[in-house]
C-alpha positions in Angstrom: 0.0 0.0 0.0 1.4 3.4 -0.9 2.3 5.7 1.9 2.7 9.6 1.5 6.3 10.4 2.0 6.1 14.1 0.8 3.5 16.5 -0.5 4.6 19.8 -1.9 2.9 22.6 -3.9 3.5 20.6 -7.2 5.1 17.3 -6.4 3.8 14.4 -4.2 6.1 11.4 -3.5 4.9 8.0 -2.1 6.6 4.9 -1.1 5.4 1.3 -1.1 7.2 -1.8 0.0 6.8 -4.7 -2.5 8.7 -7.8 -1.3 12.0 -6.7 -0.2 12.2 -3.4 -2.2 10.8 0.0 -1.0 9.6 1.7 -4.2 9.2 5.5 -4.5 6.8 7.2 -6.9 6.7 10.7 -7.7 3.4 12.3 -8.9 3.3 15.5 -11.0 0.3 17.7 -11.7 -1.2 17.5 -15.2 0.5 19.6 -17.6 -0.7 21.7 -20.6 1.5 22.4 -23.8 0.2 24.5 -26.6 1.8 25.3 -30.0 -0.1 28.4 -31.2 0.2 28.8 -35.1 -0.2 32.1 -36.8 -2.1 32.8 -40.0 1.3 32.9 -41.7 2.0 29.4 -40.5 4.6 30.3 -37.8 4.6 28.9 -34.4 4.7 31.0 -31.2 7.4 30.0 -28.6 8.4 32.1 -25.7 11.6 33.1 -24.1 10.8 33.0 -20.4 12.7 33.8 -17.1 12.4 31.2 -14.4 14.6 32.3 -11.5 14.4 28.7 -9.8 15.9 26.9 -12.9 19.4 26.7 -14.5 19.7 28.2 -17.0 17.2 30.9 -15.7 16.1 31.8 -19.3 14.6 29.2 -21.6 12.9 28.9 -24.9 9.7 26.9 -24.5 6.0 26.6 -25.9 3.2 28.1 -24.0 2.7 25.6 -21.0 1.6 25.2 -17.6 0.1 23.2 -14.9 -3.6 22.3 -14.9 -5.9 23.8 -12.4 -8.0 21.0 -10.9 -11.3 22.6 -11.4 -10.9 23.2 -15.2 -10.8 20.9 -18.2 -7.5 20.6 -20.0 -8.9 22.8 -22.9 -9.9 25.6 -20.5 -6.5 25.4 -18.9 -4.8 25.6 -22.4 -6.9 28.6 -23.2 -6.0 30.4 -19.9 -2.3 29.6 -20.3 -2.2 31.2 -23.8 -4.0 34.3 -22.5 -1.6 34.7 -19.6 1.6 33.8 -21.3 1.3 35.3 -24.9 -2.0 37.5 -24.6 -3.9 35.4 -27.2 -6.8 33.1 -27.4 -7.7 30.8 -30.2 -9.4 27.7 -31.5 -7.8 24.8 -29.7 -7.4 21.2 -31.0 -6.0 18.4 -28.7 -3.6 16.2 -30.6 -2.0 14.2 -28.0 -2.0 13.0 -24.4 1.2 11.8 -22.9 1.0 9.7 -19.8 3.9 8.3 -17.8 3.6 5.7 -15.0 6.1 4.0 -12.7 8.6 6.0 -10.7 7.4 9.3 -12.2 3.8 9.6 -12.9 2.3 12.4 -15.1 -0.1 13.4 -17.8 0.5 16.1 -20.3 -2.1 17.4 -22.7 -0.9 18.8 -26.1 -2.7 21.3 -28.2 -2.3 23.4 -31.3 -4.2 26.8 -31.5 -5.2 28.6 -34.6 -7.2 31.7 -35.4 -5.5 33.5 -32.7 -7.1 36.7 -31.3 -5.7 39.3 -28.7 -6.9 38.5 -25.2 -4.6 39.2 -22.4 -4.9 37.9 -18.9 -2.4 38.7 -16.0 0.1 36.0 -15.4 0.1 35.0 -11.8 3.0 32.4 -12.0 6.0 34.9 -11.3 7.6 33.7 -14.5 8.4 36.6 -16.9 7.9 36.3 -20.6 10.8 38.1 -22.0 10.0 37.6 -25.7 7.5 36.0 -28.0 9.1 34.5 -31.1 7.3 33.6 -34.3 9.3 30.6 -35.8 9.1 28.5 -38.8 9.0 24.8 -38.5 12.6 24.7 -39.8 13.7 27.3 -37.3 12.2 25.3 -34.5 13.9 22.2 -35.6 17.2 24.1 -35.8 16.6 25.4 -32.1 16.1 21.7 -31.1 19.3 20.6 -32.8 21.3 23.5 -31.1 19.6 22.5 -27.8 18.3 26.2 -27.4 14.8 24.5 -27.2 15.4 21.4 -25.1 12.5 21.2 -22.7 12.0 17.5 -22.8 8.2 16.7 -22.8 7.5 19.7 -25.0 10.2 18.5 -27.6 8.4 15.1 -27.6 5.2 16.9 -28.2 6.7 18.8 -31.0 8.0 15.5 -32.8 4.5 14.0 -32.2 2.9 16.9 -33.9 5.3 16.7 -36.8 4.7 13.0 -37.1 1.1 13.6 -37.4 1.7 16.0 -40.2 -0.6 18.5 -38.7 1.7 21.4 -39.5 
């Protein structure tokens, strides 16, 4: 039977003895990743300052943690409004689940028909720049490791494999 070992604001850790081994499991909140697409076919990524990470500035898609009282699509819309000041038509294209030592669910969306709609960003992260990049430019940033946020890069490759963009 799992026993709670740690409960933080974002991470929960449990332990469970199975036979002679004490297994640890980390549970992460549900995540949201959005690739907004402009009318010219470019994808919006953000350069964001996150003082608790190394490096402190990173290139990433619009993303965040799900609020428990909202559906993933509602969370995605809110994250877009907070981080880039747009809303749009959202299409979910993938749900990535992990289980075992690390347990998480990430919902991936594309957004089209973007319209200006800004909400305040309560996270404390500072969006320094919004970049409009072509598919080739994003893939070059992945190769150079400027865009290297693991789960989001997997979502990018899934999006490309589905030939949605």
